[in-house]
PLY file of the C-alpha trace (Angstrom):
ply
format ascii 1.0
element vertex 119
property float x
property float y
property float z
element edge 118
property int vertex1
property int vertex2
end_header
0.00 0.00 0.00
1.31 3.42 -0.99
0.01 6.67 0.42
0.77 10.22 -0.71
-0.39 12.96 1.64
-0.42 16.51 0.30
-0.72 19.77 2.16
-0.36 23.48 1.62
-2.96 24.48 -0.92
-5.26 27.45 -0.51
-6.33 30.84 -1.73
-3.73 33.47 -2.53
-3.72 36.81 -4.30
-1.88 37.28 -7.61
1.81 37.79 -6.95
1.63 35.80 -3.73
3.32 32.59 -2.67
2.33 29.13 -1.51
4.27 26.04 -0.57
2.96 22.56 -1.28
4.31 19.50 0.49
3.84 15.79 -0.11
4.85 12.90 2.11
4.99 9.45 0.56
4.85 6.25 2.56
4.27 2.53 2.16
5.69 0.10 -0.37
7.31 2.74 -2.54
9.49 2.02 -5.56
13.14 2.02 -4.55
14.08 4.20 -7.52
11.54 6.86 -8.28
10.92 10.31 -9.61
8.73 12.58 -7.50
6.87 15.60 -8.69
3.79 17.71 -9.06
1.10 17.85 -11.70
-1.91 20.11 -11.93
-5.31 20.07 -13.55
-7.41 23.14 -14.17
-11.16 22.91 -14.91
-11.75 21.74 -18.45
-8.07 21.04 -19.08
-5.85 17.99 -19.08
-3.55 17.18 -16.23
-0.09 18.63 -16.89
3.35 18.32 -15.41
4.40 21.26 -13.23
7.76 20.08 -11.91
9.52 16.86 -11.04
12.80 15.63 -9.63
14.41 12.57 -11.20
15.98 9.61 -9.42
19.34 11.40 -9.47
17.96 14.70 -8.24
17.65 16.63 -11.49
14.72 19.07 -11.44
12.52 19.61 -14.47
9.98 22.39 -14.83
7.17 23.25 -17.18
8.12 26.32 -19.19
5.25 28.35 -17.78
6.43 27.96 -14.17
10.22 28.00 -14.57
11.75 30.85 -12.64
8.71 31.14 -10.37
8.41 27.66 -8.86
11.08 25.63 -7.10
10.83 21.92 -6.42
12.79 20.21 -3.69
13.00 16.64 -2.47
14.20 14.82 0.62
15.34 11.41 -0.56
15.68 10.03 2.95
12.18 11.05 4.02
10.42 10.50 0.68
9.00 13.99 0.66
8.70 16.51 -2.14
7.82 20.18 -1.91
6.90 22.88 -4.37
7.58 26.52 -3.54
5.38 28.66 -5.74
6.16 32.37 -6.03
4.74 35.15 -8.19
1.54 33.20 -8.57
-0.81 34.06 -11.41
-4.53 33.42 -11.87
-3.65 30.87 -14.54
-1.88 28.81 -11.87
-5.28 28.03 -10.37
-5.77 24.27 -10.43
-5.85 21.13 -8.36
-2.26 20.10 -7.72
-1.37 16.42 -7.47
1.71 14.83 -5.99
3.15 12.05 -8.14
5.56 9.18 -7.60
6.80 7.32 -10.68
8.96 4.23 -10.37
12.13 3.84 -12.41
14.35 0.96 -13.43
12.88 -2.35 -12.23
9.91 -0.40 -10.90
9.12 1.40 -14.14
5.36 1.48 -14.61
4.53 1.82 -10.95
2.89 5.19 -10.53
1.01 6.72 -7.65
-1.01 9.89 -7.11
-2.05 11.99 -4.16
-5.61 13.06 -3.60
-4.96 16.58 -4.86
-4.90 19.97 -3.20
-6.66 23.07 -4.53
-4.65 26.17 -5.34
-6.69 29.27 -6.18
-5.04 32.50 -7.27
-7.51 35.33 -7.20
-7.93 38.87 -5.97
0 1
1 2
2 3
3 4
4 5
5 6
6 7
7 8
8 9
9 10
10 11
11 12
12 13
13 14
14 15
15 16
16 17
17 18
18 19
19 20
20 21
21 22
22 23
23 24
24 25
25 26
26 27
27 28
28 29
29 30
30 31
31 32
32 33
33 34
34 35
35 36
36 37
37 38
38 39
39 40
40 41
41 42
42 43
43 44
44 45
45 46
46 47
47 48
48 49
49 50
50 51
51 52
52 53
53 54
54 55
55 56
56 57
57 58
58 59
59 60
60 61
61 62
62 63
63 64
64 65
65 66
66 67
67 68
68 69
69 70
70 71
71 72
72 73
73 74
74 75
75 76
76 77
77 78
78 79
79 80
80 81
81 82
82 83
83 84
84 85
85 86
86 87
87 88
88 89
89 90
90 91
91 92
92 93
93 94
94 95
95 96
96 97
97 98
98 99
99 100
100 101
101 102
102 103
103 104
104 105
105 106
106 107
107 108
108 109
109 110
110 111
111 112
112 113
113 114
114 115
115 116
116 117
117 118
């Protein structure tokens, strides 16, 4: 059983900041990428940022320079610091764990946390 617990969503004004956190537990893949996706109403789920098995961060072009992803390999946690938030960042944000190597194909999702950017 794998569990991903997210926290940190909420309502913020344009230009503000929020920090999302995700703690993963259970029978996790030994090698795994961890990251964040988001889904806005009427749109497909999209990658926001992820950190690979060797710690390389990747960002969507529309958040690079504003968002920073970090990961604690020992604790199996991943965080997303979001600065200079825009109304178009409004979405449900999902934590993701994706297995690599022998565990490729194992993928897990959190329950989602709402981020609303509005004045």
